[in-house]
N, C-alpha and C positions, 0 to 999 in steps of 0.2 A: 676216538670220537664217541661221545656219549649220545645214546639214543633217548629221546625225550618224548613222553606223552603228556598232552595238556588236556585236562578235563575241565570243561567250563571255559573253553578257549575264546568265546565271544563276549564274555563278561569283562569287567575292568581288570581283574588280575590276569586273566588269560591274554587280553590285548597287550598289557604291559609286558608280559613274558615274551610274546611274539616279537614285539619291537626290539627287545634285548637280543633275542636269538637270531633275528635277521642279520644283525651285525656281527654274529659270532659263528658263522657257518663252518669255520675251520675247526671248531671245538664241539659243536652240537649238531645233531640231525633230528629234526622233528619227524616222528614216525607215526603219530596218532593224534587226532584232534577229536574232541567230543563237545557237543553243545546240546541244549534242550530243543528249541524249535527255531533258532536263528539260522535257517538253512542257507540262505544266500550269503550271509556273512561267513559262515563256515566254509562254503565253497570258495570264496575269495581268499581266505587264509590258506586253504589247501593248495590253491593254484599258485600263490606267491611263494610257498615253501616246498612245493612238490611233495605233498604228504600222501602216502598211499592208503592209509586207513582212516576212515571217518565214522562217527556215530552220532545219530540224532536221537537222543533219549526220549524226547517228547513226540516222536513220530511213530505211527503204527507201520508194520511192514508193507501193508497194501496201500499206504497213503502216497499220493502223487507228490513228487519233489518239485520245487520251483527251479531246479537247475538240472542239467545233464552232467552226471559224473564224468570226469576226465578218464580217458583210457588208462587202465591199470589201477584205478582208484576203486576201493570197495567201501560201500556205505552200509552200516549196520543200524538197527533200530531197537529202541527200548533199553531197559537196564541190562537185559541179557545180551543185547548187541554191544553195549559198552564193554562188558567183560570179555566177550568174544574178540572184540577189536584189540583189547589189551593183550590177550593171549597171542593173537596173530602178529602183532607189531613188535613184540619182544623188547620192550623199553628197558633202559637202565635206570631212568628216573621218571617218576610220575608226579606231575604237578596237579594236585587235586584242588581245583577252585570251584567245584560244584557247590551250589548253595544248599544248605540244610542237610537233613538226614539222607537225602538221595546220594550223597557221596560216600556213605559208610561202607558199602560193599566193595567199592573200588579201593578204599584205604586198606581194608582187610586183605583183598587180593594182592595188593602191592607188598605189604609186609609179610604175608604168608609165603611169598617167593623170594624173600631176602633182598628186596630192591630198595632204592632210595625213595622215600615218600616226602615230597615237598608239600607240606600241608597248609593250605589256605582254607580248608574246610574244617574249622574248629569244631563244628558239630559232631564230627567223627569221634573226637575225644570226649566231648560232653556226653554223648550217648553211650559210648562203649570204650572208655579209656582203659579199664583194666584188661579187656580182651585184646585191644590193639597193642598195648605195651607188652603184653605177654607174647603176641605174635612176633613183634620186633625182636624181643629178647631170644625167643626160641628159634626164629628163622634167620636171624642175622640181618634183618632189615634195619633201616635208619629212618627216624622221623626228624625232619628238618622243618621247623616252624616258619611259615611265611608271614604270619601276623607280625606287624612291626614290633609290638611289645615283646613277644616271645623270641623273635629273632634277636632283639636287643639283649635279652637275658642270656640266650645261647652264646652270644658273643662275649658278654661280660664274665661268663663262667668258664671260658676257655682257659685251661691251665690252672684253675682254682680247685682246691680240694673240698669235697662235700662237707667235711667236718668244720671247715672255716666259714661256712655260710651262716649268717644270722637270719636274714630275711631278704625278700625281693620286694621292690616297689613297682607296681604296674601303674603307668601314667594314663590318665584319661583326659581328653580335651574338655569333657563336660558336655559336649554336644550342643545342639542349638538352644537348649533350655537352661543352660548353666546359670543365667541371670534372671530367669523367669521366677515369679512367685508361684506358690502352689496353686493359687487360683488361676493364674495365667496358664500354667501347664494343663490344668483341668479343661480349659477352653481351647487348647491348642488345635490348630488346623493341620491338615495333611501337608500343606505347602510349608508351614512353619517347621514341622517335624522333619521334613526332607532337606531343609536348608542347613546342612552341616557347615560349621565355620571354617574347618581346615582341611577335611578330606573329601574326595569325590568317590562315592561308592554306590553300590546297588541299593534299591529301596529297602530290602529287609535289613541289611546291616546298618543302613543309615537310621532307620527307626530304632534298631537295637542300640545305637549310640545315643539316641534321644532318651530312651527309657533307662539306659545303662544296663539293660539285659545283656548286651554284647560284652560289657565289662565283667558281669557275673560269669558269663561263659568263659572269659579269658582267665578268671581265677581258677575255675575248674580245669581248664586246659593246662595251666601252669602246674597245678597239683600233679597231673598225670605225666606231663613232660619231664619235670625236674624232680619228682619225688618229694614235693613240699607238703608240709602239714598246713592246714588252713591258717593257723596263727603265724606262719612264716610268709604269708602273702598279704601285702597291704596295697591299697589303691589310693592314689593321690591325684587330684585334679591339676592338670598342667595345660593351660590354655594355648600355649604356643605350639604344641605338638613337635617340639624340637628334641627334648629329652624323651626317648621312646620307652625307656624303662631303666631301672637302677637295681644294683645288687649291693647289699650291705654285708660286710664281712665282720667277723668277730673282733678284729682289732680296731674297729671303728672306720675303716676305709669304706668309701662308697664309690662304686664303679658305675658309670653311666654310658650308654650308647646314644649318641646324638646325631642329628642331621635334619635337614629340612624335610617336611612331610612329602615323601614321594615313594610309592610302593615299589618302584623299580629297584630301590636299594636293597630291601630285604629279599626280593625275588632273586636278584643277582648274587647275593650272599649265599643263598641256598643252592643255586645252580652251580656255583664254583666251589663250594665247600669240599675239602678243607682249604682249598686255595682261595685267594681273593683276586677277582678279575678286574681289569682296568675299566673305568667308567668315567667319562667326562661329565661329572656332576658338580653342581655348585657346592663348595665346601663352607668353611667358616666365614660368616658375614657379620661383622661387628654390629651393624644396624639391626639385623634380624635377631641377633642373639643377646642384645644388651639388656633386655627386660624379660627375664625368665621368672615365672611365678609358680608357686605351688600352694594348693589350698586343700583342705579336707572336703570330702564329698558329703553332701547333706542327705542323710538316710531318710528324712521325712519326705523330701521332694523326689527322691530317687529310690523307692523301696525295692526295686528289682535287684539291687546289688546284694541285698540280704538273702536272696535265694541261693547264692553260691555256697556259703557255709551250710545251709540247710541240705542241699543236694549232697555235699561231701559227707555230712553226718549220716544221711539216710543210706547212701551208696546204692547198690543194686541198679534197678532200671530207672531211678528217679531222674537222671540226666536226660534220658530218652523222653520221658514224660514231659519234662519242662520244655525241652526243645520243640517237641511237636505242638504242645499247647501254645507256645509263643508264635510258631509259624502261622497257626490258624488265627490267633488273635491279631497279629500284625496285619494279616491280609484283610481281616474284618475292619480294622481301622483304616487301611488304605482304601477300602471300598466304601468308606463313609458310614459303616453300620454301627460303630461303637465310638465313644469318646476315648481320648488318649489314655487316661488312667486305667481304663477297663482292660488294657492289654495285660498289665502286671497282675491285676486282680484276677483275671481269668486263669492265668498260669498258676497262681497260688491255689485257686479253687480246685483246678484239675488235679494238682499234686495231692491235695488233702483228700479228695474224693477217691482217687485210685490207690493211694498207698504206694508201697514199694515191694517189688518182687526181687529175688536174687537174680544176678546176672550170670548166665551160663553160656550163651551162644549168640552169634549175630542174628540168627533167626528170632530169638527171643526179643532182642532189641527192636527188630522190625515189628514184631507183634505189639510190643509196648507202645511204639510210635503210632501204630494204627489205632490202638485202643484210646490213646490220649487225644488223638485228633477227633475221634467220635465224641468223646466226653467234652472236649472244648466246644464243639459245635452245639452240643446240648446246653452248655452253659450260656451260649450266645443267642440261642433261639428264644 
């Protein structure tokens, strides 16, 4: 029986994972749950699955909890408490669905101990890809991507030789503004930006899908996960979100992983890997699949996508800088402080102002993150 820790358990990825695990208690035991400040939701999850270790990252140790911990349940606080809970719970698999750079230290902890990292926190690789892949290589850990696009590539590459790979195609729904003019995008409201046409996600990733910053991050993630050069990664707009990504081989074959848009599918793939687990999920549907379309992405309306090759060219701590600046700018847009295009403009300004430093440690990544946040606030003030 595999012991599972879920970080970000009250978010959409975490909730989907718990629904899958509730029906598979003969194979998995949830030993640790962590959330930011959703204390009551965390307590309910722990009660349903009899989880002995919990962490509330957004709570201070002396802060009153809105629930009474069950007998035998330990609750830790802050980032330090999250790592302590991981140590005590001794998981085999860690599903990291924490949003943003806050998930980085947990990813490093997992790989440093040779465990399986089910990575829904793409920011870990954006910020510290070379460090994390080195930890996995040296410590024997495994990175299994939960993002639907990278889980698709992972599946398409099973059994294929690296020398036979020509390129990969990351699919993008295009987000809520795929049919908007540049002028309409410039005037877009918070409500419009959060109205994703095919996926239901948290606010930051939904805004990232609207700017296509999220897709830029996925290009960076694919580079680190699969050892791909920037020219080996292409992005194509696919409105239906049924083809989750494709792999093109040197003999002209193109392999695609397909399915209706439901995050439970890649989560279950990662939980079961290298096996495939049974799932009563809707398969091929002629009506849903009969009109699949593919279109180029417009770089004029979606300039964030160009940041991916820029980050890969610069290397060093540029990924941490871009991610931190994006978090600050997205929150400013959600708070009504800036117009939508100002998100990408701010990220680019911060990257240019701060330049790039070599990447040598997780501590340095966190310093770059803090520095970029301060600079982004200065840009926005």
